[in-house]
Structures are given as structure tokens and as C-alpha cells.
KOLZA-855709 format. One record per residue (C-alpha): residue in one letter; x, y, z. Coordinates in steps of 0.2 Angstrom, whole numbers, padded with zeros to 4 digits, m for minus. Last residue first. Example, Ala and Ser with C-alpha at 12.3 -4.5 7.8 and 13.67 -1.06 7.14 Angstrom:
# KOLZA-855709
PAFI   aa      c1      c2      c3
PAFI    S    0068   m0005    0036
PAFI    A    0062   m0022    0039
END
This chain:
# KOLZA-855709
PAFI   aa      c1      c2      c3
PAFI    N   m0050    0063    0198
PAFI    W   m0052    0060    0181
PAFI    N   m0071    0065    0177
PAFI    Y   m0076    0056    0163
PAFI    Y   m0082    0054    0146
PAFI    Y   m0088    0041    0137
PAFI    V   m0088    0037    0116
PAFI    N   m0097    0022    0110
PAFI    G   m0089    0012    0094
PAFI    T   m0098    0012    0075
PAFI    R   m0105   m0004    0070
PAFI    G   m0097   m0015    0058
PAFI    S   m0101   m0014    0039
PAFI    Y   m0112   m0027    0031
PAFI    G   m0106   m0038    0016
PAFI    S   m0109   m0039    0000
PAFI    E   m0119   m0054   m0006
PAFI    G   m0111   m0066   m0020
PAFI    N   m0115   m0063   m0040
PAFI    M   m0124   m0080   m0046
PAFI    G   m0114   m0088   m0059
PAFI    S   m0119   m0089   m0078
PAFI    R   m0127   m0105   m0084
PAFI    G   m0119   m0116   m0098
PAFI    N   m0123   m0113   m0117
PAFI    R   m0132   m0125   m0125
PAFI    G   m0120   m0138   m0137
PAFI    S   m0126   m0137   m0156
PAFI    A   m0133   m0151   m0163
PAFI    G   m0126   m0162   m0176
PAFI    N   m0127   m0162   m0193
PAFI    G   m0134   m0173   m0207
PAFI    K   m0132   m0188   m0217
PAFI    G   m0116   m0181   m0224
PAFI    G   m0109   m0176   m0208
PAFI    K   m0106   m0157   m0199
PAFI    G   m0101   m0157   m0183
PAFI    S   m0111   m0143   m0170
PAFI    K   m0102   m0131   m0160
PAFI    G   m0100   m0131   m0144
PAFI    G   m0110   m0123   m0129
PAFI    S   m0102   m0108   m0122
PAFI    G   m0096   m0108   m0104
PAFI    Y   m0105   m0096   m0092
PAFI    K   m0097   m0081   m0085
PAFI    G   m0091   m0082   m0068
PAFI    G   m0102   m0075   m0054
PAFI    C   m0095   m0057   m0048
PAFI    G   m0089   m0055   m0029
PAFI    A   m0098   m0046   m0017
PAFI    S   m0091   m0029   m0010
PAFI    G   m0083   m0032    0007
PAFI    G   m0093   m0022    0021
PAFI    S   m0085   m0004    0028
PAFI    G   m0078   m0005    0045
PAFI    G   m0086    0002    0059
PAFI    D   m0082    0021    0064
PAFI    N   m0071    0025    0079
PAFI    Y   m0064    0043    0072
PAFI    I   m0065    0054    0088
PAFI    S   m0059    0072    0086
PAFI    I   m0052    0082    0101
PAFI    R   m0051    0100    0103
PAFI    N   m0068    0103    0111
PAFI    K   m0064    0090    0123
PAFI    F   m0048    0102    0129
PAFI    F   m0060    0114    0140
PAFI    W   m0062    0100    0151
PAFI    A   m0043    0101    0157
PAFI    N   m0043    0109    0172
PAFI    D   m0054    0095    0181
PAFI    A   m0044    0081    0176
PAFI    F   m0052    0071    0159
PAFI    Y   m0055    0054    0157
PAFI    F   m0059    0051    0141
PAFI    S   m0065    0032    0136
PAFI    V   m0066    0026    0116
PAFI    D   m0074    0011    0112
PAFI    G   m0068    0003    0096
PAFI    G   m0076    0003    0078
PAFI    N   m0083   m0014    0074
PAFI    G   m0075   m0023    0059
PAFI    G   m0084   m0023    0043
PAFI    I   m0092   m0040    0037
PAFI    G   m0080   m0049    0024
PAFI    G   m0089   m0049    0003
PAFI    R   m0098   m0065    0000
PAFI    G   m0090   m0076   m0015
PAFI    G   m0095   m0075   m0033
PAFI    D   m0105   m0090   m0040
PAFI    G   m0095   m0103   m0051
PAFI    G   m0100   m0102   m0069
PAFI    Y   m0110   m0116   m0077
PAFI    G   m0100   m0129   m0090
PAFI    G   m0106   m0126   m0110
PAFI    N   m0114   m0141   m0118
PAFI    G   m0104   m0151   m0129
PAFI    G   m0107   m0150   m0147
PAFI    N   m0117   m0163   m0155
PAFI    G   m0108   m0177   m0170
PAFI    G   m0110   m0172   m0188
PAFI    Y   m0116   m0190   m0195
PAFI    G   m0109   m0202   m0207
PAFI    E   m0106   m0209   m0225
PAFI    N   m0104   m0224   m0228
PAFI    T   m0115   m0226   m0245
PAFI    C   m0100   m0222   m0259
PAFI    A   m0105   m0210   m0274
PAFI    R   m0111   m0212   m0292
PAFI    E   m0097   m0223   m0295
PAFI    N   m0092   m0221   m0315
PAFI    E   m0078   m0211   m0310
PAFI    T   m0073   m0222   m0296
PAFI    E   m0073   m0221   m0277
PAFI    R   m0085   m0204   m0278
PAFI    V   m0085   m0198   m0260
PAFI    K   m0101   m0194   m0249
PAFI    F   m0097   m0185   m0232
PAFI    A   m0090   m0194   m0217
PAFI    G   m0095   m0184   m0202
PAFI    K   m0087   m0170   m0192
PAFI    G   m0083   m0170   m0174
PAFI    G   m0095   m0159   m0162
PAFI    D   m0085   m0146   m0152
PAFI    G   m0080   m0146   m0136
PAFI    G   m0093   m0136   m0122
PAFI    D   m0083   m0121   m0115
PAFI    G   m0077   m0121   m0097
PAFI    G   m0088   m0111   m0085
PAFI    R   m0077   m0095   m0078
PAFI    G   m0072   m0097   m0061
PAFI    G   m0084   m0085   m0048
PAFI    N   m0076   m0070   m0041
PAFI    G   m0069   m0067   m0024
PAFI    G   m0077   m0059   m0011
PAFI    I   m0070   m0042   m0005
PAFI    G   m0062   m0041    0012
PAFI    G   m0072   m0031    0026
PAFI    S   m0065   m0016    0033
PAFI    G   m0056   m0014    0049
PAFI    G   m0063   m0007    0063
PAFI    E   m0057    0013    0067
PAFI    A   m0051    0016    0084
PAFI    Y   m0043    0034    0079
PAFI    I   m0041    0048    0088
PAFI    N   m0039    0066    0081
PAFI    I   m0030    0080    0091
PAFI    A   m0028    0099    0092
PAFI    G   m0018    0115    0097
PAFI    T   m0026    0129    0107
PAFI    K   m0020    0124    0125
PAFI    T   m0003    0120    0118
PAFI    L    0002    0102    0116
PAFI    Y    0009    0086    0122
PAFI    R    0009    0068    0116
PAFI    T    0008    0050    0122
PAFI    R    0004    0035    0112
PAFI    T    0001    0018    0120
PAFI    A   m0003    0002    0111
PAFI    G   m0007   m0015    0120
PAFI    D   m0022   m0022    0111
PAFI    S   m0032   m0011    0123
PAFI    Y   m0027    0004    0118
PAFI    Y   m0019    0016    0131
PAFI    S   m0020    0036    0125
PAFI    Q   m0010    0046    0136
PAFI    I   m0014    0066    0129
PAFI    K   m0003    0081    0140
PAFI    V   m0010    0097    0138
PAFI    L    0004    0111    0140
PAFI    E    0008    0124    0153
PAFI    T    0016    0140    0154
PAFI    N    0032    0149    0158
PAFI    D    0039    0144    0140
PAFI    R    0055    0135    0143
PAFI    P    0045    0128    0160
PAFI    F    0030    0120    0153
PAFI    D    0019    0111    0168
PAFI    V    0007    0099    0162
PAFI    L   m0012    0100    0161
PAFI    S   m0022    0084    0160
PAFI    V   m0031    0071    0147
PAFI    Y   m0031    0054    0148
PAFI    V   m0036    0043    0133
PAFI    K   m0045    0026    0135
PAFI    V   m0046    0016    0120
PAFI    N   m0055    0001    0114
PAFI    S   m0048   m0008    0099
PAFI    G   m0055   m0008    0082
PAFI    N   m0062   m0024    0076
PAFI    N   m0052   m0033    0062
PAFI    G   m0062   m0034    0045
PAFI    D   m0072   m0051    0040
PAFI    R   m0059   m0062    0025
PAFI    G   m0068   m0061    0008
PAFI    D   m0078   m0077    0004
PAFI    F   m0070   m0091   m0008
PAFI    G   m0078   m0088   m0028
PAFI    H   m0085   m0103   m0033
PAFI    D   m0076   m0114   m0048
PAFI    G   m0082   m0116   m0065
PAFI    F   m0091   m0128   m0070
PAFI    E   m0083   m0141   m0083
PAFI    G   m0086   m0140   m0102
PAFI    Y   m0097   m0155   m0108
PAFI    G   m0087   m0167   m0122
PAFI    G   m0089   m0165   m0141
PAFI    D   m0100   m0179   m0148
PAFI    E   m0090   m0190   m0159
PAFI    G   m0093   m0189   m0179
PAFI    N   m0101   m0204   m0185
PAFI    H   m0092   m0215   m0198
PAFI    H   m0099   m0230   m0191
PAFI    S   m0089   m0223   m0177
PAFI    Y   m0077   m0210   m0174
PAFI    E   m0079   m0200   m0191
PAFI    S   m0071   m0183   m0185
PAFI    R   m0066   m0184   m0166
PAFI    G   m0077   m0176   m0155
PAFI    N   m0065   m0158   m0148
PAFI    H   m0064   m0159   m0128
PAFI    G   m0073   m0151   m0114
PAFI    E   m0066   m0137   m0109
PAFI    R   m0060   m0135   m0091
PAFI    G   m0068   m0125   m0079
PAFI    R   m0061   m0109   m0073
PAFI    Q   m0055   m0108   m0056
PAFI    G   m0063   m0097   m0042
PAFI    D   m0055   m0081   m0036
PAFI    V   m0048   m0080   m0020
PAFI    G   m0057   m0069   m0005
PAFI    S   m0050   m0052   m0002
PAFI    S   m0040   m0051    0014
PAFI    G   m0051   m0044    0029
PAFI    S   m0044   m0025    0036
PAFI    S   m0033   m0021    0047
PAFI    A   m0040   m0012    0065
PAFI    S   m0037    0007    0068
PAFI    N   m0021    0014    0078
PAFI    Y   m0019    0030    0072
PAFI    V   m0015    0045    0082
PAFI    S   m0016    0061    0072
PAFI    Y   m0008    0076    0083
PAFI    T   m0012    0095    0076
PAFI    G   m0002    0110    0081
PAFI    N    0006    0122    0093
PAFI    F    0021    0111    0102
PAFI    H    0036    0118    0098
PAFI    I    0053    0110    0096
PAFI    P    0068    0126    0095
PAFI    I    0083    0118    0084
PAFI    T    0100    0122    0088
PAFI    F    0115    0123    0076
PAFI    T    0133    0119    0080
PAFI    H    0148    0122    0069
PAFI    E    0164    0116    0064
PAFI    I    0177    0118    0054
PAFI    E    0194    0115    0064
PAFI    P    0192    0097    0061
PAFI    R    0198    0100    0043
PAFI    E    0197    0084    0033
PAFI    I    0182    0076    0043
PAFI    M    0173    0094    0043
PAFI    Q    0166    0094    0061
PAFI    V    0147    0096    0061
PAFI    K    0136    0098    0079
PAFI    I    0117    0096    0078
PAFI    R    0107    0103    0094
PAFI    I    0087    0100    0096
PAFI    Y    0078    0108    0108
PAFI    P    0063    0106    0121
PAFI    D    0072    0096    0134
PAFI    N    0060    0091    0145
PAFI    I    0046    0092    0135
PAFI    A    0052    0083    0121
PAFI    N    0040    0067    0122
PAFI    Y    0036    0069    0104
PAFI    Y    0055    0068    0098
PAFI    S    0062    0077    0083
PAFI    A    0069    0067    0066
PAFI    V    0082    0076    0059
PAFI    T    0085    0076    0040
PAFI    L    0100    0082    0035
PAFI    K    0103    0089    0016
PAFI    R    0115    0087    0000
PAFI    K    0127    0074    0003
PAFI    S    0113    0064    0010
PAFI    R    0107    0060    0027
PAFI    W    0090    0053    0033
PAFI    H    0080    0052    0051
PAFI    K    0095    0057    0063
PAFI    Q    0089    0059    0080
PAFI    G    0081    0073    0091
PAFI    S    0075    0077    0107
PAFI    G    0094    0084    0114
PAFI    E    0108    0080    0106
PAFI    I    0114    0076    0087
PAFI    S    0132    0073    0079
PAFI    I    0138    0073    0064
PAFI    K    0157    0071    0056
PAFI    F    0157    0081    0041
PAFI    D    0162    0077    0022
PAFI    K    0145    0066    0021
PAFI    F    0137    0081    0026
PAFI    G    0142    0092    0009
PAFI    F    0156    0095   m0005
PAFI    K    0153    0098   m0022
PAFI    A    0143    0114   m0016
PAFI    N    0130    0120   m0030
PAFI    K    0117    0119   m0023
PAFI    N    0108    0110   m0008
PAFI    S    0125    0109    0000
PAFI    Y    0127    0129    0000
PAFI    L    0141    0140   m0006
PAFI    Q    0146    0157   m0001
PAFI    Q    0161    0167   m0011
PAFI    G    0171    0178   m0002
PAFI    D    0188    0172   m0008
PAFI    E    0191    0164    0008
PAFI    L    0175    0153    0007
PAFI    N    0159    0154    0017
PAFI    F    0151    0136    0017
PAFI    A    0132    0135    0020
PAFI    L    0124    0116    0025
PAFI    F    0108    0109    0023
PAFI    T    0094    0106    0036
PAFI    P    0076    0095    0032
PAFI    I    0064    0094    0050
PAFI    N    0055    0080    0053
PAFI    M    0040    0080    0065
PAFI    G    0038    0073    0081
PAFI    A    0036    0089    0091
PAFI    F    0034    0103    0078
PAFI    V    0050    0110    0072
PAFI    S    0056    0127    0073
PAFI    K    0063    0140    0062
PAFI    K    0060    0132    0047
PAFI    E    0069    0127    0032
PAFI    A    0084    0123    0043
PAFI    F    0102    0130    0041
PAFI    I    0119    0124    0048
PAFI    Q    0136    0136    0044
PAFI    C    0152    0134    0037
PAFI    S    0168    0143    0039
PAFI    E    0183    0148    0032
PAFI    I    0182    0136    0016
PAFI    L    0197    0139    0004
PAFI    E    0205    0119    0009
PAFI    L    0189    0112    0005
PAFI    Q    0188    0124   m0011
PAFI    K    0205    0115   m0020
PAFI    K    0200    0096   m0013
PAFI    K    0186    0097   m0024
PAFI    R    0197    0105   m0039
PAFI    M    0208    0091   m0034
PAFI    S    0195    0077   m0034
PAFI    F    0187    0082   m0051
PAFI    S    0204    0084   m0059
PAFI    N    0209    0068   m0054
PAFI    F    0191    0061   m0060
PAFI    S    0193    0069   m0077
PAFI    L    0211    0061   m0076
PAFI    G    0204    0044   m0074
PAFI    I    0192    0045   m0087
PAFI    L    0201    0051   m0100
PAFI    L    0214    0037   m0096
PAFI    A    0200    0024   m0096
PAFI    F    0195    0031   m0114
PAFI    L    0212    0030   m0120
PAFI    L    0215    0013   m0116
PAFI    S    0199    0006   m0124
PAFI    K    0204    0017   m0141
PAFI    V    0221    0008   m0139
PAFI    M    0213   m0009   m0137
END
């Protein structure tokens, strides 16, 4: 009991000492600043930031290194084309918007909760020079369920009738594996490419608008040296389920053997034959692999002054791959023969392994069309 109280006291004193040290450091803060790991952020991407603290004694502490305080000790407001993505004491990660063309900056303001006079505002410019990947590929088919294993045959009882062993039961057949589901077809997509003014840099940006037939839309802005990947692939077919293994045949029962009832008697006459082993069950056939979905058709509409960007676009609208075939189930083993005084039974025959299923075939690649957009 005394040891427990002493331990709790030590923990409490340590916590109070830590709190006092942290409070003392907070009181020594003269100013703070926000820093980003990069000088700017590509539109739609995330950027990590951290805090630096200047103390009255000339020390500089960092939230991502040696400071005992950080973003959780500050009120945080984010304006412009961004929002909070993730925050810890050490770091603040900010997500930038794709459509940041009208306000291409993120402004972060931090203000200390305990000392509101300690505050800082940091501005991150957003750029549009990079490569985007716009994904809207179809989902793959689910895999087929494996077949269940066949039940094993029962073992024959010994000296079952007239002192003969009982035959073992036959193993049941394994169930067939289920077919894999077909992959879904990729959505067709219409892509409109044009140029728009970008006043901040006194230039133009390429505007790419993608409209998918399933209702999804994407808009991206890029410099003329940027690039974009458009995905409208078909989903892969599901894998066929494996066939269930056949059940093993039961062992034949043991027949009676000669036994001396008296010292003068040579042997008894009611000996028996051993039972036959049961045959093993057949393995179930494997399921068919699902068919791959077709790739979506992609239609491009270029404004007259935007055709140069055609070579900056990569299209991925292949058909989905076919699902692999399910394997046939293994055969069930035949039961062992029963032994008997008059003779042994026959061993059971092994079953037949199931046949492998067929592989699904791949979907077709979608078409690509180019039009002038007036």
C-alpha cells in the first residue's frame, strides 16, 4: 500500500514538473513562425508545416523536433484555397484545392491559446505545374467461393455380422467451386480541353474537364508544360473458387480371429472376414474465372487553341484482365481394408480429382476519339 502511494506521488510530481517546465517555456516565447517543407504546393496536393519558436534567451525551438509544445497549443484558421487535412502537436498538414485558380494561395494563421499576443500568419502559393492522374476505373469482380469438402465415410464396425467386419462408408463428393464475378465495364468519359486566363502569373492555364457516364466529374488546371493521365479501365474478373476436396472413404471393420476358448481346444470356428474400405469421394470442379470488363470510350473535345496539349495527355482505358480459374479439388483417399481371421477385405478406391475451371477472358480496350470543340 505504501509503495503504491509513493509510486503515485512520484508520477504526480513528475507530471507537475513537466507542466511547470512547459509553462515556463511558453512564458519565454518571444515570437513564432510557420514553416512549410516546400516553398509552394501543387494544386490538389498536401503540404506539411511546422512551427518555430524564438525564446527570450535566444533559443530557437521547433514543434517537429525539441519543443514541448506545438500546434495543439494554438488556435488555427485556414483561408484561401486550402483546408486542414491532419494535425498533431508536431505538424499541421494542409490540403490545397484543385480549383485554386481564383485564389491561388493558402493563408494559415496561428494564435497561442494562453498568450494571444503570440501569433503568426503564413501564406503558401499554389502552383499548377505537374502531372495529374484522374482515376475512375471500374471495380473488379469478386472471387468465387470455394466448394466445401465432402464428408468422410464412416469407418466400418468390427465383427459387425457373423463376426465379419462392416464395409467402410464411401466418401462424399466435394462441392464445385463457384464462378468468379465478371468485372464491371469502365465508364465512358468526355474530356473538354481549353485555355483560361490566370491573372496572378499573367499567363494562361489549360483547363481539363472530365465527365464520366456514371456521373463523376473532375476539373483540373495545368500549365502548358503539365501533363495528365485519364483512367477509364475495365474491372478485372474475379478468381474462380476452388473445388472442394472429396471425402476420404471409411476404413473397413476388422473381422473376428481364431481364439482359444480352452487349453485343449485348438481354435474357435466363428472367425470372420475383414470389411472393405470405402471408396474416396471425387473432388469438386474449380469455378470459372470472371470475364474482365470493357474499357470505357474516351472522347476529347479540344478548343482551337488547345490542340497542342493533346500530346500531354495519356489515356488508360484497357479492358480488365480475366479472372484465373479455380483449381479442381483433390480426390478423397480410399479407406483401408479391414483384416480378419478368414481374410482381409479390399481397400477402397481413390476418388478422382476435380477438373480445373476455365480462365475468364479479358475485356476489350475502349475507343479514343478526338473532336474540335467550337
